[in-house]
Each structure stands twice: as C-alpha cells, then as structure tokens.
ROSE-4610 file (N, C-alpha, C; in Angstrom, 1 decimal, always signed):
// ROSE-4610
residu = [M/M/M/T/T/T/S/S/S/W/W/W/E/E/E/T/T/T/E/E/E/V/V/V/F/F/F/H/H/H/H/H/H/M/M/M/F/F/F/P/P/P/R/R/R/Y/Y/Y/V/V/V/K/K/K/H/H/H/L/L/L/D/D/D/A/A/A/H/H/H/P/P/P/S/S/S/D/D/D/S/S/S/L/L/L/L/L/L/T/T/T/R/R/R/M/M/M/C/C/C/G/G/G/V/V/V/Y/Y/Y/S/S/S/I/I/I/K/K/K/M/M/M/S/S/S/A/A/A/F/F/F/G/G/G/N/N/N/A/A/A/Q/Q/Q/D/D/D/F/F/F/L/L/L/I/I/I/M/M/M/E/E/E/N/N/N/I/I/I/F/F/F/P/P/P/T/T/T/T/T/T/P/P/P/T/T/T/W/W/W/G/G/G/P/P/P/F/F/F/D/D/D/L/L/L/K/K/K/G/G/G/S/S/S/S/S/S/L/L/L/G/G/G/R/R/R/S/S/S/V/V/V/A/A/A/Y/Y/Y/E/E/E/D/D/D/R/R/R/G/G/G/G/G/G/D/D/D/V/V/V/A/A/A/M/M/M/K/K/K/D/D/D/L/L/L/D/D/D/F/F/F/I/I/I/Q/Q/Q/A/A/A/C/C/C/E/E/E/G/G/G/L/L/L/E/E/E/M/M/M/N/N/N/Q/Q/Q/L/L/L/Q/Q/Q/R/R/R/E/E/E/K/K/K/L/L/L/I/I/I/L/L/L/S/S/S/A/A/A/D/D/D/Q/Q/Q/D/D/D/T/T/T/Q/Q/Q/F/F/F/L/L/L/L/L/L/D/D/D/C/C/C/Q/Q/Q/I/I/I/T/T/T/D/D/D/Y/Y/Y/S/S/S/L/L/L/L/L/L/L/L/L/G/G/G/G/G/G/T/T/T/K/K/K/S/S/S/A/A/A/T/T/T/D/D/D/G/G/G/A/A/A/M/M/M/V/V/V/Y/Y/Y/H/H/H/I/I/I/A/A/A/I/I/I/I/I/I/D/D/D/L/L/L/F/F/F/Q/Q/Q/T/T/T/Y/Y/Y/N/N/N/L/L/L/Q/Q/Q/K/K/K/K/K/K/L/L/L/E/E/E/S/S/S/N/N/N/F/F/F/K/K/K/T/T/T/F/F/F/V/V/V/K/K/K/R/R/R/T/T/T/E/E/E/E/E/E/Q/Q/Q/V/V/V/I/I/I/S/S/S/A/A/A/V/V/V/N/N/N/P/P/P/G/G/G/V/V/V/Y/Y/Y/R/R/R/S/S/S/R/R/R/F/F/F/M/M/M/E/E/E/F/F/F/L/L/L/S/S/S/R/R/R/V/V/V/V/V/V/A/A/A/P/P/P/A/A/A/M/M/M/A/A/A/D/D/D/G/G/G/I/I/I/S/S/S/D/D/D/Q/Q/Q/N/N/N/A/A/A/K/K/K/E/E/E/G/G/G/D/D/D/G/G/G/H/H/H/E/E/E/E/E/E/D/D/D/D/D/D/W/W/W/I/I/I/V/V/V/L/L/L]
num = [1/1/1/2/2/2/3/3/3/4/4/4/5/5/5/6/6/6/7/7/7/8/8/8/9/9/9/10/10/10/11/11/11/12/12/12/13/13/13/14/14/14/15/15/15/16/16/16/17/17/17/18/18/18/19/19/19/20/20/20/21/21/21/22/22/22/23/23/23/24/24/24/25/25/25/26/26/26/27/27/27/28/28/28/29/29/29/30/30/30/31/31/31/32/32/32/33/33/33/34/34/34/35/35/35/36/36/36/37/37/37/38/38/38/39/39/39/40/40/40/41/41/41/42/42/42/43/43/43/44/44/44/45/45/45/46/46/46/47/47/47/48/48/48/49/49/49/50/50/50/51/51/51/52/52/52/53/53/53/54/54/54/55/55/55/56/56/56/57/57/57/58/58/58/59/59/59/60/60/60/61/61/61/62/62/62/63/63/63/64/64/64/65/65/65/66/66/66/67/67/67/68/68/68/69/69/69/70/70/70/71/71/71/72/72/72/73/73/73/74/74/74/75/75/75/76/76/76/77/77/77/78/78/78/79/79/79/80/80/80/81/81/81/82/82/82/83/83/83/84/84/84/85/85/85/86/86/86/87/87/87/88/88/88/89/89/89/90/90/90/91/91/91/92/92/92/93/93/93/94/94/94/95/95/95/96/96/96/97/97/97/98/98/98/99/99/99/100/100/100/101/101/101/102/102/102/103/103/103/104/104/104/105/105/105/106/106/106/107/107/107/108/108/108/109/109/109/110/110/110/111/111/111/112/112/112/113/113/113/114/114/114/115/115/115/116/116/116/117/117/117/118/118/118/119/119/119/120/120/120/121/121/121/122/122/122/123/123/123/124/124/124/125/125/125/126/126/126/127/127/127/128/128/128/129/129/129/130/130/130/131/131/131/132/132/132/133/133/133/134/134/134/135/135/135/136/136/136/137/137/137/138/138/138/139/139/139/140/140/140/141/141/141/142/142/142/143/143/143/144/144/144/145/145/145/146/146/146/147/147/147/148/148/148/149/149/149/150/150/150/151/151/151/152/152/152/153/153/153/154/154/154/155/155/155/156/156/156/157/157/157/158/158/158/159/159/159/160/160/160/161/161/161/162/162/162/163/163/163/164/164/164/165/165/165/166/166/166/167/167/167/168/168/168/169/169/169/170/170/170/171/171/171/172/172/172/173/173/173/174/174/174/175/175/175/176/176/176/177/177/177/178/178/178/179/179/179/180/180/180/181/181/181/182/182/182/183/183/183/184/184/184/185/185/185/186/186/186/187/187/187/188/188/188/189/189/189/190/190/190/191/191/191/192/192/192/193/193/193/194/194/194/195/195/195/196/196/196/197/197/197/198/198/198/199/199/199/200/200/200/201/201/201/202/202/202/203/203/203/204/204/204/205/205/205/206/206/206/207/207/207/208/208/208/209/209/209/210/210/210/211/211/211/212/212/212/213/213/213/214/214/214/215/215/215/216/216/216/217/217/217/218/218/218/219/219/219/220/220/220/221/221/221/222/222/222/223/223/223/224/224/224/225/225/225]
x = [+26.5/+26.5/+26.3/+25.6/+25.5/+26.8/+27.0/+28.1/+28.1/+26.9/+26.8/+27.2/+26.8/+27.1/+28.6/+29.2/+30.7/+31.4/+30.9/+31.5/+31.3/+30.2/+30.0/+30.9/+31.1/+32.0/+33.4/+33.9/+35.3/+35.4/+34.4/+34.4/+34.4/+33.6/+33.4/+34.4/+35.0/+35.8/+36.9/+37.7/+38.7/+38.1/+37.0/+36.3/+35.7/+35.2/+34.7/+35.7/+36.9/+38.0/+38.4/+38.5/+38.9/+37.8/+36.5/+35.5/+35.6/+35.9/+36.0/+37.3/+38.3/+39.5/+39.2/+38.4/+38.0/+37.0/+36.3/+35.3/+35.4/+36.5/+36.8/+35.8/+35.3/+34.5/+33.0/+32.7/+31.3/+30.6/+31.1/+30.4/+29.5/+28.3/+27.3/+27.4/+28.2/+28.3/+28.8/+28.2/+28.6/+30.0/+30.8/+32.2/+32.3/+32.9/+33.0/+34.5/+34.6/+35.9/+36.5/+35.7/+36.2/+35.2/+35.4/+34.6/+35.5/+34.9/+35.5/+34.8/+35.4/+34.8/+35.0/+34.0/+34.0/+33.4/+34.1/+33.6/+33.3/+32.1/+31.6/+32.1/+32.3/+32.8/+33.7/+34.4/+35.3/+34.5/+33.3/+32.5/+31.5/+31.3/+30.4/+30.9/+30.0/+30.4/+30.8/+31.7/+32.2/+31.1/+30.9/+29.9/+30.7/+30.4/+31.1/+30.2/+30.8/+30.1/+30.9/+30.1/+30.7/+30.7/+31.8/+31.9/+31.9/+30.9/+30.7/+30.8/+31.1/+31.0/+29.6/+29.3/+28.0/+27.9/+26.9/+26.7/+26.1/+25.5/+24.9/+25.8/+26.2/+27.0/+26.3/+25.0/+24.1/+22.8/+22.0/+20.7/+19.9/+19.4/+18.7/+17.5/+17.3/+16.1/+15.0/+15.3/+14.3/+14.7/+13.7/+14.0/+14.3/+15.2/+15.8/+14.8/+15.2/+14.4/+15.3/+14.7/+15.4/+14.5/+15.1/+14.3/+14.9/+13.9/+14.3/+13.7/+12.7/+12.0/+10.8/+10.5/+9.4/+8.3/+7.1/+6.0/+5.4/+5.6/+5.0/+5.7/+4.9/+5.4/+6.3/+6.3/+7.3/+6.8/+6.3/+5.8/+6.0/+6.1/+6.3/+5.0/+4.4/+3.3/+3.6/+2.6/+2.9/+3.4/+2.8/+3.2/+4.6/+5.2/+6.5/+7.6/+7.2/+8.1/+8.8/+10.0/+10.7/+12.0/+12.9/+14.2/+15.0/+15.6/+16.4/+15.7/+14.4/+13.6/+13.6/+14.0/+14.0/+12.6/+12.0/+10.8/+11.1/+10.1/+10.3/+9.7/+9.6/+9.3/+7.9/+6.9/+5.5/+5.5/+6.3/+6.3/+7.0/+8.0/+8.7/+7.8/+7.0/+6.1/+5.1/+4.6/+3.6/+4.3/+5.5/+6.2/+6.6/+6.9/+7.4/+7.2/+7.6/+7.5/+8.9/+9.8/+11.2/+12.2/+13.4/+14.5/+14.6/+14.8/+15.0/+16.4/+16.7/+18.0/+17.9/+19.0/+19.0/+19.4/+19.4/+19.6/+21.1/+22.1/+23.4/+23.6/+23.0/+23.0/+22.3/+21.1/+20.4/+21.2/+21.8/+22.6/+23.8/+24.4/+25.5/+25.0/+23.8/+23.3/+23.0/+22.3/+21.9/+23.1/+24.1/+25.3/+26.0/+26.1/+26.8/+26.0/+24.7/+23.9/+24.0/+24.1/+24.2/+25.5/+26.6/+27.9/+27.9/+27.3/+27.4/+26.5/+25.3/+24.4/+24.9/+25.6/+26.2/+27.3/+28.1/+29.0/+28.3/+27.2/+26.5/+25.9/+25.4/+24.9/+26.0/+27.2/+28.4/+28.7/+28.4/+28.7/+27.5/+26.4/+25.1/+24.5/+24.6/+24.0/+22.6/+21.7/+20.3/+19.8/+18.6/+17.9/+18.7/+19.5/+20.2/+19.2/+19.6/+18.7/+19.5/+18.7/+19.2/+18.8/+19.8/+19.6/+19.7/+18.7/+18.9/+18.2/+18.7/+18.1/+18.7/+18.1/+18.5/+18.9/+19.9/+20.3/+20.3/+20.2/+20.2/+21.7/+22.0/+23.3/+23.5/+24.7/+25.0/+25.2/+25.5/+25.8/+24.5/+23.6/+22.4/+21.1/+21.2/+19.9/+19.3/+20.1/+19.6/+19.6/+18.8/+18.7/+19.9/+20.6/+21.7/+21.3/+21.3/+20.9/+22.2/+22.0/+23.1/+22.5/+23.3/+22.8/+23.8/+23.4/+24.3/+23.5/+24.2/+23.6/+24.2/+23.2/+23.6/+23.1/+23.4/+23.0/+23.5/+24.8/+25.4/+25.8/+25.2/+25.7/+24.6/+23.5/+22.5/+22.6/+23.1/+23.1/+21.8/+21.6/+20.4/+20.5/+20.5/+20.8/+19.4/+19.5/+18.3/+17.2/+17.5/+16.5/+15.7/+16.5/+15.8/+15.0/+15.5/+14.8/+13.5/+13.5/+12.3/+11.3/+11.8/+11.0/+10.3/+11.1/+10.6/+9.5/+9.8/+8.9/+7.6/+7.7/+6.5/+5.6/+6.2/+5.4/+4.8/+5.6/+5.1/+4.1/+4.4/+3.5/+2.5/+2.8/+1.8/+0.9/+1.4/+0.6/+0.2/+0.6/+0.3/+0.6/+1.7/+2.2/+3.0/+2.8/+3.6/+5.0/+5.9/+7.4/+7.8/+7.1/+7.5/+7.3/+6.5/+6.3/+7.0/+7.7/+8.4/+9.9/+10.6/+12.0/+12.9/+12.4/+13.2/+13.1/+13.9/+13.9/+15.4/+15.6/+17.0/+17.7/+19.0/+19.8/+19.6/+19.3/+19.1/+17.8/+16.7/+15.4/+15.5/+16.1/+16.2/+16.9/+18.0/+18.8/+17.9/+17.2/+16.4/+15.3/+14.6/+13.6/+14.1/+15.2/+15.9/+16.2/+16.8/+17.2/+16.0/+14.9/+13.7/+13.1/+13.0/+12.5/+13.3/+14.6/+15.5/+15.2/+15.2/+15.1/+13.7/+12.7/+11.3/+10.7/+11.0/+10.4/+11.3/+12.5/+13.5/+14.0/+14.5/+15.1/+14.4/+13.2/+12.5/+13.1/+13.0/+13.6/+13.1/+14.0/+13.7/+12.7/+13.0/+12.1/+11.8/+10.5/+10.1/+10.6/+10.9/+11.2/+12.6/+13.5/+14.8/+15.6/+16.1/+17.0/+18.4/+19.3/+20.7/+21.1/+20.5/+20.8/+20.5/+19.3/+19.0/+19.9/+20.4/+21.3/+22.6/+23.0/+24.3/+24.4/+23.2/+23.3/+22.4/+21.2/+20.3/+20.2/+20.7/+20.4/+21.6/+22.8/+24.0/+24.5/+24.0/+24.5/+25.3/+26.4/+27.2/+26.5/+27.0/+26.3/+26.1/+27.1/+27.1/+26.6/+26.1/+25.8/+24.6/+23.7/+22.5/+22.5/+23.6/+23.7/+25.1/+25.2/+26.5/+26.4/+27.3/+27.3/+28.2]
y = [-21.2/-21.6/-23.1/-23.6/-25.0/-25.5/-26.8/-27.3/-27.0/-27.0/-26.7/-25.2/-24.3/-22.9/-22.7/-23.4/-23.3/-23.8/-24.9/-25.4/-24.4/-23.8/-22.8/-21.6/-21.2/-20.1/-20.4/-21.5/-21.9/-22.0/-22.4/-22.6/-21.2/-20.3/-19.0/-17.9/-18.1/-17.0/-16.4/-17.3/-16.7/-15.8/-16.2/-15.3/-14.1/-14.2/-13.1/-12.0/-12.5/-11.5/-10.9/-11.6/-11.1/-10.0/-10.3/-9.4/-8.1/-8.2/-7.0/-6.2/-6.9/-6.2/-5.4/-5.9/-5.2/-4.0/-4.1/-3.1/-2.7/-2.1/-1.9/-0.9/+0.0/+1.1/+1.1/+0.2/+0.3/-1.0/-2.0/-3.3/-3.2/-3.7/-3.8/-5.1/-6.0/-7.3/-7.0/-7.7/-7.6/-8.0/-7.3/-7.6/-8.7/-9.8/-10.9/-10.9/-11.0/-11.0/-12.3/-13.4/-14.7/-15.7/-16.9/-18.0/-18.7/-18.8/-19.4/-20.6/-21.4/-22.7/-22.7/-23.0/-23.1/-24.4/-25.0/-26.2/-25.9/-26.1/-25.8/-26.8/-28.0/-29.0/-30.0/-30.8/-31.8/-32.8/-33.1/-34.1/-33.5/-32.2/-31.6/-31.4/-31.1/-30.8/-29.4/-29.1/-27.7/-27.0/-25.7/-24.9/-23.8/-23.7/-22.6/-21.4/-20.2/-18.9/-17.9/-17.0/-16.0/-14.7/-13.9/-12.6/-11.6/-10.7/-9.8/-8.3/-7.4/-6.0/-5.5/-4.8/-4.2/-2.9/-2.9/-1.7/-0.5/-0.7/+0.4/+1.0/+2.2/+2.8/+2.9/+3.1/+3.2/+2.5/+2.3/+1.7/+2.5/+1.8/+2.5/+3.3/+4.5/+5.3/+5.0/+4.4/+4.1/+2.7/+1.8/+0.4/-0.4/-1.4/-1.9/-2.8/-3.0/-3.8/-4.9/-6.1/-7.3/-7.6/-7.2/-7.3/-8.3/-9.1/-10.1/-10.0/-9.1/-8.9/-9.9/-10.6/-11.6/-11.1/-11.7/-11.3/-12.4/-13.6/-14.7/-14.7/-14.4/-14.4/-13.3/-12.2/-11.2/-10.0/-10.2/-9.1/-9.6/-8.6/-8.9/-8.4/-9.2/-8.8/-7.5/-6.6/-5.4/-5.6/-6.6/-6.8/-7.4/-7.9/-8.4/-7.4/-6.2/-5.3/-4.6/-4.0/-3.2/-4.0/-3.3/-3.9/-4.2/-5.4/-5.8/-6.5/-6.6/-7.3/-6.5/-7.1/-6.4/-6.7/-5.6/-5.7/-6.2/-6.5/-7.2/-6.4/-7.1/-6.4/-5.7/-6.4/-5.8/-4.6/-4.7/-3.7/-2.4/-2.6/-1.5/-0.8/-1.6/-1.0/-0.1/-0.6/+0.2/+1.4/+1.3/+2.4/+3.6/+3.4/+4.5/+4.2/+5.2/+5.1/+5.0/+4.5/+4.4/+5.3/+5.1/+5.9/+7.2/+8.3/+9.6/+9.8/+9.8/+10.0/+10.7/+11.3/+11.9/+10.8/+11.2/+10.2/+9.6/+10.4/+9.9/+8.9/+9.1/+8.2/+6.9/+7.0/+5.9/+5.0/+5.7/+4.9/+4.2/+4.8/+4.2/+3.0/+3.1/+2.0/+0.8/+1.1/+0.0/-0.6/+0.2/-0.4/-1.3/-0.9/-1.7/-3.0/-3.0/-4.2/-5.1/-4.5/-5.3/-6.1/-5.4/-6.1/-7.2/-6.9/-7.9/-9.1/-8.8/-10.0/-10.8/-10.2/-11.0/-11.9/-11.4/-12.3/-13.4/-13.1/-14.2/-15.2/-14.7/-15.6/-16.6/-16.0/-16.8/-17.9/-17.6/-18.5/-19.4/-19.2/-20.0/-19.8/-18.5/-18.2/-17.6/-18.0/-17.4/-17.1/-16.5/-16.2/-15.2/-14.4/-13.3/-12.2/-11.2/-10.1/-8.8/-7.7/-6.4/-5.9/-5.6/-5.1/-3.6/-2.8/-1.4/-0.8/+0.4/+1.1/+2.5/+3.4/+4.8/+5.3/+6.1/+6.8/+8.3/+9.1/+10.5/+11.0/+11.9/+12.5/+13.4/+13.2/+14.0/+15.5/+15.8/+17.2/+18.0/+17.5/+18.3/+17.5/+16.3/+15.5/+14.9/+15.0/+14.4/+12.9/+12.2/+10.8/+10.2/+9.2/+8.6/+7.1/+6.6/+5.2/+4.3/+3.2/+2.1/+0.9/+0.4/-0.7/-1.8/-3.0/-4.1/-5.3/-6.2/-7.5/-8.5/-9.3/-10.2/-11.6/-12.6/-14.0/-14.6/-14.8/-15.1/-16.6/-17.5/-18.8/-19.9/-19.4/-20.3/-20.6/-21.8/-22.2/-22.9/-23.0/-23.6/-25.2/-25.7/-27.1/-27.9/-29.2/-30.1/-29.6/-29.1/-28.7/-27.5/-26.5/-25.3/-25.7/-26.6/-27.0/-27.7/-28.6/-29.2/-28.2/-27.2/-26.2/-25.4/-25.0/-24.3/-25.0/-26.3/-27.1/-27.4/-27.5/-27.8/-26.5/-25.3/-24.1/-23.8/-24.1/-23.7/-24.6/-25.9/-26.9/-27.5/-27.7/-28.3/-27.2/-26.2/-25.1/-24.1/-24.2/-23.3/-21.9/-21.7/-20.3/-19.8/-18.6/-18.0/-17.9/-18.1/-18.1/-16.7/-15.7/-14.3/-13.9/-14.7/-14.3/-15.2/-16.2/-17.1/-16.8/-17.0/-16.7/-17.9/-19.1/-20.3/-20.5/-19.7/-19.9/-20.0/-20.4/-20.6/-19.2/-19.2/-17.9/-16.9/-17.4/-16.5/-15.7/-16.5/-15.8/-15.0/-15.4/-14.6/-13.3/-13.3/-12.1/-11.1/-11.6/-10.7/-10.1/-10.8/-10.3/-9.3/-9.7/-8.8/-7.5/-7.4/-6.2/-5.4/-6.1/-5.4/-4.7/-5.4/-4.8/-3.6/-3.8/-2.7/-1.4/-1.6/-0.4/+0.2/-0.7/-0.2/+0.2/-0.5/-0.2/+0.5/+0.0/+0.5/+1.8/+1.9/+3.1/+3.5/+3.9/+4.3/+5.6/+5.7/+6.9/+8.2/+9.1/+10.4/+10.3/+9.5/+9.4/+10.8/+11.1/+12.3/+13.6/+13.4/+14.5/+15.2/+14.5/+15.0/+15.0/+16.2/+16.3/+16.3/+16.0/+16.1/+17.5/+18.5/+19.9/+20.3/+19.9/+20.2/+19.6/+18.4/+17.7/+18.4/+19.0/+19.6/+21.1/+21.8/+23.2/+23.7/+23.1/+23.8/+23.2/+22.0/+21.4/+21.2/+21.6/+21.5/+20.1/+19.1/+17.7/+17.4/+16.7/+16.1/+14.9/+14.4/+13.3/+12.1/+11.7/+10.5/+10.7/+11.9/+12.1/+11.3/+10.9/+10.2/+8.7/+8.2/+6.8/+6.3/+5.2/+4.6/+3.2/+2.8/+1.5/+0.6]
z = [+13.9/+12.5/+12.5/+11.4/+11.2/+10.5/+10.5/+9.9/+8.4/+7.8/+6.4/+6.1/+7.0/+6.8/+6.9/+7.9/+8.0/+6.8/+6.2/+4.9/+3.8/+3.7/+2.7/+2.9/+4.1/+4.5/+4.0/+4.3/+3.9/+2.4/+1.7/+0.3/-0.4/+0.1/-0.6/-0.1/+1.0/+1.6/+0.7/+0.1/-0.8/-1.9/-2.5/-3.5/-2.8/-1.6/-0.9/-0.7/-0.2/+0.0/-1.3/-2.4/-3.7/-4.1/-3.9/-4.3/-3.5/-2.2/-1.4/-1.7/-2.1/-2.6/-3.8/-4.7/-5.9/-5.7/-4.6/-4.2/-2.7/-2.4/-0.9/-0.3/-1.0/-0.4/-0.9/-1.9/-2.4/-2.3/-1.6/-1.5/-0.3/-0.5/+0.6/+1.4/+1.0/+1.7/+3.2/+4.1/+5.5/+5.7/+6.5/+6.7/+7.7/+7.3/+8.2/+8.8/+10.1/+10.7/+10.9/+11.0/+11.1/+11.7/+11.5/+12.1/+13.2/+14.4/+15.5/+16.1/+16.7/+17.3/+18.8/+19.5/+20.9/+21.4/+22.4/+23.0/+24.5/+24.9/+26.2/+27.3/+26.9/+27.8/+27.1/+27.9/+27.3/+26.4/+26.8/+26.1/+25.1/+25.0/+24.2/+22.8/+21.8/+20.5/+20.3/+19.5/+19.2/+18.5/+18.8/+18.1/+17.3/+16.0/+15.2/+15.3/+15.4/+15.3/+14.5/+13.9/+13.0/+13.7/+13.6/+14.1/+12.9/+12.9/+11.8/+12.3/+11.4/+11.8/+11.9/+13.0/+13.2/+12.3/+11.5/+10.6/+11.3/+12.5/+13.2/+14.3/+14.2/+15.3/+16.6/+16.5/+17.7/+17.4/+18.3/+18.1/+17.0/+16.0/+14.9/+15.5/+15.0/+15.4/+14.4/+13.2/+12.2/+11.7/+11.8/+11.4/+12.7/+12.5/+11.3/+10.5/+9.2/+8.3/+7.7/+7.6/+6.9/+5.7/+4.5/+3.3/+2.3/+1.7/+0.8/-0.6/-0.7/-2.0/-2.1/-1.1/-1.1/-0.2/-0.2/+0.6/+1.5/+1.2/+2.0/+3.4/+4.4/+5.8/+6.1/+5.3/+5.4/+6.2/+7.4/+8.2/+9.7/+10.6/+12.0/+12.7/+13.6/+14.3/+15.2/+15.3/+16.0/+17.4/+18.1/+19.5/+19.6/+18.5/+18.6/+18.2/+17.7/+17.3/+18.5/+18.1/+19.2/+19.5/+20.2/+20.6/+19.4/+19.3/+18.2/+17.1/+17.2/+16.2/+14.9/+13.8/+12.5/+11.8/+11.3/+10.5/+9.1/+8.4/+7.1/+5.9/+4.8/+3.5/+3.6/+4.0/+4.1/+5.1/+6.1/+7.1/+6.5/+5.7/+5.0/+4.1/+3.3/+2.3/+3.1/+4.2/+5.0/+5.7/+6.0/+6.8/+6.0/+4.7/+3.9/+2.4/+1.6/+0.1/-0.5/+0.3/-0.2/+0.5/+0.4/+1.0/+0.3/+1.2/+0.6/+0.2/-1.1/-1.6/-3.0/-3.4/-4.7/-5.7/-7.0/-8.1/-8.0/-7.7/-7.6/-6.5/-5.4/-4.3/-4.7/-5.4/-5.8/-6.8/-7.7/-8.7/-8.0/-7.0/-6.3/-5.5/-4.9/-4.1/-5.0/-6.1/-7.1/-7.7/-8.1/-8.7/-7.7/-6.5/-5.4/-5.2/-5.1/-5.0/-6.2/-7.4/-8.6/-8.6/-8.3/-8.2/-7.2/-6.0/-4.9/-5.2/-5.7/-6.0/-7.2/-8.1/-9.1/-8.6/-7.6/-6.9/-6.2/-5.5/-4.8/-5.7/-6.9/-7.9/-8.4/-8.6/-9.0/-8.0/-6.7/-5.6/-5.3/-6.1/-6.0/-4.6/-4.1/-2.8/-3.0/-2.2/-2.3/-0.9/-0.8/+0.5/+1.4/+0.8/+1.5/+1.8/+2.6/+3.0/+2.9/+2.6/+2.8/+4.1/+5.0/+6.3/+6.2/+6.7/+6.6/+7.8/+8.3/+9.4/+9.3/+10.1/+10.1/+11.5/+11.5/+12.8/+12.5/+13.6/+13.5/+13.5/+12.6/+12.6/+13.8/+14.5/+15.7/+15.4/+14.2/+13.8/+13.6/+12.7/+12.4/+12.5/+13.0/+13.2/+12.0/+10.8/+9.6/+9.7/+9.0/+8.9/+8.1/+8.7/+8.0/+7.8/+6.6/+6.3/+6.4/+7.1/+7.2/+6.5/+5.5/+4.6/+4.4/+4.5/+4.2/+3.7/+3.0/+2.5/+3.5/+4.1/+5.2/+4.8/+5.7/+5.5/+4.2/+4.1/+2.9/+2.7/+3.5/+3.5/+3.0/+2.5/+2.1/+0.6/+0.3/-1.1/-1.5/-2.8/-3.3/-3.3/-2.1/-1.9/-2.0/-1.7/-1.8/-0.9/+0.3/+1.2/+0.6/+0.1/-0.5/-1.8/-2.6/-3.8/-3.4/-2.4/-1.9/-1.4/-0.6/+0.0/-1.2/-2.2/-3.3/-4.1/-4.3/-5.1/-4.3/-3.0/-2.1/-2.2/-2.0/-1.9/-3.3/-4.3/-5.7/-6.3/-6.1/-6.8/-5.9/-4.6/-3.7/-3.1/-2.6/-2.0/-3.0/-4.2/-5.3/-5.0/-4.4/-4.1/-5.2/-5.6/-6.7/-6.4/-7.3/-7.1/-6.7/-7.1/-6.8/-5.3/-4.5/-3.2/-2.1/-2.6/-1.6/-1.7/-0.6/-0.5/-1.0/-1.0/-1.4/-2.9/-3.6/-5.1/-5.5/-6.8/-7.2/-7.3/-7.2/-7.1/-8.2/-9.4/-10.5/-10.3/-10.0/-9.8/-8.6/-7.6/-6.3/-6.6/-7.3/-7.6/-8.4/-9.4/-10.2/-9.4/-8.5/-7.7/-6.6/-6.0/-5.0/-5.6/-6.8/-7.4/-7.9/-8.3/-8.7/-7.5/-6.4/-5.2/-4.7/-4.8/-4.4/-5.2/-6.5/-7.4/-7.5/-7.2/-7.3/-6.0/-4.9/-3.6/-2.6/-2.5/-1.5/-1.9/-3.2/-3.7/-5.0/-5.0/-6.2/-6.8/-8.1/-8.8/-8.2/-7.8/-7.3/-6.2/-5.2/-4.0/-3.4/-3.2/-2.5/-3.3/-4.6/-5.4/-5.1/-4.4/-4.1/-5.3/-5.7/-6.9/-6.6/-7.6/-7.4/-7.0/-7.7/-7.5/-6.1/-5.5/-4.2/-3.2/-3.4/-2.5/-2.5/-3.6/-3.6/-3.2/-3.4/-3.1/-1.9/-1.8/-0.9/+0.5/+0.7/+2.1/+2.9/+2.4/+3.2/+3.4/+2.6/+2.7/+1.5/+1.7/+0.6/+0.1/-1.0/-1.7/-0.8/+0.1/+0.8/+2.3/+2.6/+4.0/+4.5/+3.5/+3.9/+3.8/+3.3/+3.1/+3.5/+4.2/+4.6/+4.0/+3.1/+2.5/+3.4]
C-alpha cells in the first residue's frame, strides 16, 4: 500500500466497520482483516500491506473479471490471459450476455451494490472495481458466482482530478469511458453497468418460478455475496 492508501484506510475504517455491522450478510465490500507494516532491514523504509479475505474458495473456472463500468483500456490481450490475470469490462461483454440469475437474485445483488456504493460515495471513494468469478459446485456441478467490490482506497484527489481533466479536455475522451471521474459520476456509471450489462433483467429467461421449482436450486445457490 502507498502511504496515501494507508491514510485513507485509517480515515474510513471506523465507517467501514459500522457499514458492515449494518449489512453483515449482504454487503459486497471486500472484507479487510487489517493493515500491517513490515521493515525488511534496519535501514529500510517500512512497507504497509493489507490482508483481505479471498472471495474464491478455489481457482475460478470462469473469469475472474475486474469490472469498473468504463471502456478505455478495459481489455486484456489474449496472450496475457490465464492464471491470476483478471479480465476486464470489454472482455466480459464479449464473454457473455450477463450473469444467469433469477429476478430475486438480481434484485438482491443490485440492492447490495447500491448500499455499498452509496457508502463509498459518502467516503468520496472512486475507481473501485467489481471482482467476480465462477466456480463449480461440488454437489451438482452448477456454476456459483463469487462477487465483491474491491480497491476501496482511491479518493478523488488532485492526481485523479488532473487525470480526468487531461483525458476529458486534452485528449477529448468522453467522461463515460474513462475510470478517473468524480465519485458521483463513477457511482452512477458503475451501477448502470451492473444493472444493464452484468445483471440484466431476467438474463437468459430464468424466472423466479423456475429457480424455485424446476432446477433444484435455492435462491442463493448461484451467487455468493
């Protein structure tokens, strides 16, 4: 972590704990275990690092994807894919037409993201990502989605403002395609991408009734928040 990220962590952590206390089972925010500092030698500078919970119980069989709702530079070259490399927004759009879930699952996902991104807006956090991937269920081989919001320490500071202004006014790049935008614009775009692309209404025609009666899956079997 940079010194700035450590400062942001200490500033937001009490509010982060309060938010998770209010939403213990439905928050998508990555679970942070703590920030630790290590010094490699007596004369070296200490380096801070963050320990977080891993959302994937095993290596994802589908994905993973790191999604921001922007398009500029948001793809991974084919030769660079594989291993721990997370693909990006344009790769997700090419890979599928959205997550397969019923309407109740979709509403739960969007509500959780809405609550979490409002919290991040209140903390003036921007440029976060939706991390998602799929693993196969050990019982019946069904796909289980694992989803979290990560990268929670980027505030809209002077550097981000200059980056946004440069790309928007100098390079004439539309605000909707760049990631460096103010927290309010970022949240709106992130939520629009989630509801329109990641979890479109009734993806693949899966109905609430089919999910409850015909396929042997409970409501939350396909998605882990």
